[in-house]
N, C-alpha and C positions, 0 to 999 in steps of 0.2 A: 585186733589192736588193743593197745592198751588206752584204756580209757578212765584215768582217774578223774572222779568228781570233783575232788577238792581236795588238796593237803591241808591239815590244820595243825597248826606250831601253837605254842606258847606263847603269850605275850611277853615281850622283852622287859626286862627289870629296869625301873627309873626309879632313882632315890627321889623322896621328896625334895621341894625346894623350901628354904628356910623362908618364913615369913619376912616382907619388906615393910618397913615403916612407913614407903610413900611410892608413889608408882604404882603403875598397872598390876594388875594382881598376877601370881605365878600361876602357871598352868596346872590344873587337877595332877596330882601324881598320878601314874600308870600303876596298875596293880604290881606286885613284887612276885618275882619269881616263885614260881609252885603254887600261884592263885587258881582257882578252879576256872574253867574257861579257856577254850581254844580256839584260837582265830584262822581264819579263811586266809589265804595267799592272793593276790593280783600280781600279773606282769603286764607291763608297761613295755610298748615298743616303740624304739626309735629307730628308724629307716631312711635311706636317699633313693625315692623313687625317680626313675626317669621317664622317659616316652615308652621302653620297652616292659610292655604288660606282662611278658613270659619272665623275666628276669626279676621282676617286680613280684610276681607271684612265688617264683622259688626262694627269694629273701624271706618274705613275710612266712610265707608256710615253714620254713627252717627255723625262725624266731619262736612261731605257734607250737611247733613240737619241740622244742627244747622247753619252753614255759610248760606244757603237759608234764614235760618228765622231771621236771620240778616242781610239780605238784600244786601247782597254779591251777583255780579253777575259774578263772575271767581272764581273759588275755585281751588289752588294748592295743589297737595298731590305728596311727595317725590318718588325718585327712589326707586326700592323694593316695592312700595306699594301694591304688589300682595302678595309677601313672600320674606324672606330671608333665605334661607337654610342653612343648617349644613355643606353640603358639595357637590361636582358638580355634582355626579350623582344624588343628590335628586334636584338639581336645574334644571338640564334636564328632569327629569321625570314631574317635577310641570308643565313646561312649556305649554302654549298654545297658538293657533292661535290667531289673531285678529278677527277671526269669531267664536270666541269658548264662552263656557258660562259664565267665568268671564267678558269677554268685554261686553257682552250681558249684564249683570247685570248692569253693570257700565253705558251703555248706556240706559237703562229704569229708573237709576237713574237720570242722566243728565235730562230725559223728567220730571219725576217726579216732580224734584224741581226746574226746569227752568233756569238751572246755565250753564256756560260754566265749563267743566273739564280739568285741565292740570293735566294727567297721566303720572307723570316722569319717567318710567324707568319699563316697563312692561316687562317681560321675554315673548320676541316671539318666537314662533315657526314660522319661515319664510316659503316662498315658496318652498326654498331649503333644508327644514327640512330632507326631505328623503335621500338627498344625502349626505349633511354634518354633520348630528347630532349633530349641532350648534346652538345657538339661536341668537339673536338680544337683546340688550337693547334697547327699544322702548319707545319712549316718544311720547302718544297720547293726541291729542286735540279734545275733542268733545264738538259740539253746544249744546244749549239747547234744541234743538229737538233731540238730541242723535247721529246727524249724525258726522263721521268721519272728521273733518275740516282739520286734518295735522296728519301726523306720521313722525317723524325724530329718524331715526337709529342713536345711539351713534357711532360717527367716532373717537373718542380717547378712547382708551381702557386701562383700569387701570391695568398697570402691575409694581408695586412697591414691594421691599423688604425691610423692616426696620427689621434688625435683633433683636429679641426679642420684636419686637412690634408691628409688623403688615407685613403681608406678603400676596398679592394679585396678582392672575394673571389671569383676567379675557380676556387675549386672547387667555386663554387654552380650552375654549368652547363658546366662542361668537365671531360671527363676525363682523368684523367694519363696520359702514355704509358707502356708498358711495356717498352720497350727502348732503349739508347742504340746511334746507326747508326754503321757503321763508317766511317773516314774516307776519302773520295771523292777519287780522283786527277784533278787538272784541270790546264789548262794552267799556274796559278801554283803548284801545288802540291798536297800532300793535306790535304783540306778536312773539318775535323770540325765538325758540325752542334749549337749548341744555340739556347737561346731566352730572353732576357733574363732575367728570374730565375733560370734554371740558373747565372747568373753568379755567386751568392752561392756556390754548393758547387763547391768546388775538386775535388772529387773526381771528377766529369765529364771536368774538362781534363784532369787525370791520366791519366784511364781512355783518354782520345782522344789523348793524348800518346805513352800506351806503346804504342798501337794504330798508331802511326806517324805521325799528325797533324802536319804544318806551320804548318797556319794553323787557328786556333780562332776561328769568328764566332758574335756575339751580339747578332742583328737584335732590338732592343730599342724599349719604350713607356714608358721612364721618367718617374715623376712630377717636379716641382720640387722636392720637398724631399727624395726619397731621389738623385735625379741630383747636385745641389749637394752632397749629402754625400759620396757613395759611387760615381759614376760613374765617374770617371776612375783614382781608386784601386784600384779593384777590376778593372777592364778593363788597366793596368797591372800589378798582381801576378797574374793569368793568364797575362800573356807571360812575366814573369820567372819564374815557378815551371814553367811547362813550357817556356819556350825556344821558344815558337812566335809566328810574326805572329798578333796577333790584331785581327780586323774588326769593327767595331760600328757597323751603320746603325740610324737614331735615327728616332724622332716629334719633332716639335718644333711650338711654338706651340700654340693654342687649338683644340682637337679639335671642340669643342663648347662648350655654355654652362658644362658643369660639369667641363671637365677641358682642364687644360693640360700637356702635355708639354716635358721638358728639353731634347732636341735634344742640341749636340755630339758627333753621328756621329765617329768617330774611327778612325785605324789607329795599333796598337803594335807595333813591332818587338822580336825576339827579346829583345834589352837592356833593354826596357822604355821605350822613349825613344817619344814622340807624332810620330810621321811624317807624319800628314797629320790633318786637323780641318776641320769645316765650319764656315761663321759662321753667323751667326743665319738663321732663316729654311730655306725649302726649297732644295735644291741637290744639289751632289756635290763630295766631296774624291776624290783620285787620290793613289795610292802604288803604287810600283813595290815588288814582292816579292823579296828578294834570297835565293834560297835558300842560294849561298855562303856568305853573312854568317851565315845562320841556323846553318849547320853549323860554320863556326868558333866561335862563341860555345857550342856545344854542345860542342866538341872542350878548349877553352879553358876553361870549367867543367862538367866532366862530373857533373851532378848526378843524372843517373837512374843512374850506375855508384855514385854514392855514398848511395843510399838504402839503407834497413837493414830490409827486411822481416822480417830473425828478430825486430827489437824491435817493429813497429808493423803488421806485415801489409803486404801489397802491394794498390795501388786496382787491382783485374781488374773490368770491367763485364761481365755477361752475355754469353755470345756473342761478344766479341772477343779475337781472338787479338791475342797481342804482336807 
């Protein structure tokens, strides 16, 4: 099998902006074409998962193989990539453990394609399944050899009621995770893991940033009402405040007769600019991760050094060293 570890591309040219006499500062200019340094490519998936696990795997595997052919070193899939069921009983019945058949197939896929896989929201039967009969919403990160590099269990569960528009009660069948996972070194940068509703809590992004994250990822299954109102603005806010790249794979379209997802999978750079976004329907978008640019943004607006823990404390996650 063809196993590209990473395709490296030159950074896109961006002309410097003229200084302004007032208003917010312009972003630092990107390196001009021909500057030394090559950038890793990531691929961000947008899918329409249904209760049919076989069809979902076929669709996701097709996107992963396409991304590998294009030279991506890291492929992101959204929350519910394995399935989105029509009721709680079906959700629980279809769940598997991390040692089950489906994760075994994704392990083989990572090896086949030679890519990192961010599998952002696996319905996991954890070690306590026999006693709790509840699952975890688990973000799994596999390396190109198929080894489990990290597993983050969603800590903020989505209990939302918008009368006539959307009702979700994730806590009725899901256990909340108990820890934030340290950022993982990947060919694209240090990756901090979250899932969907975590996006609404800036504390987790600030804790991951303090622990060294350069990329934050929010694989999601936003509804249309919440996505149209909050999706892009929240993702851009997390990028600006943390000065990280933000990568958000997404569910899109009609998952079943009672659910439609918002879509708009995207990548935001550390300045807060959307640098890649999916069109309607399943597919991929691609972005180069420019860590030189990231560190330049951090040098020129050093917000980490300007924080006032003496006034409002420091955001520190249990078990995460700064």
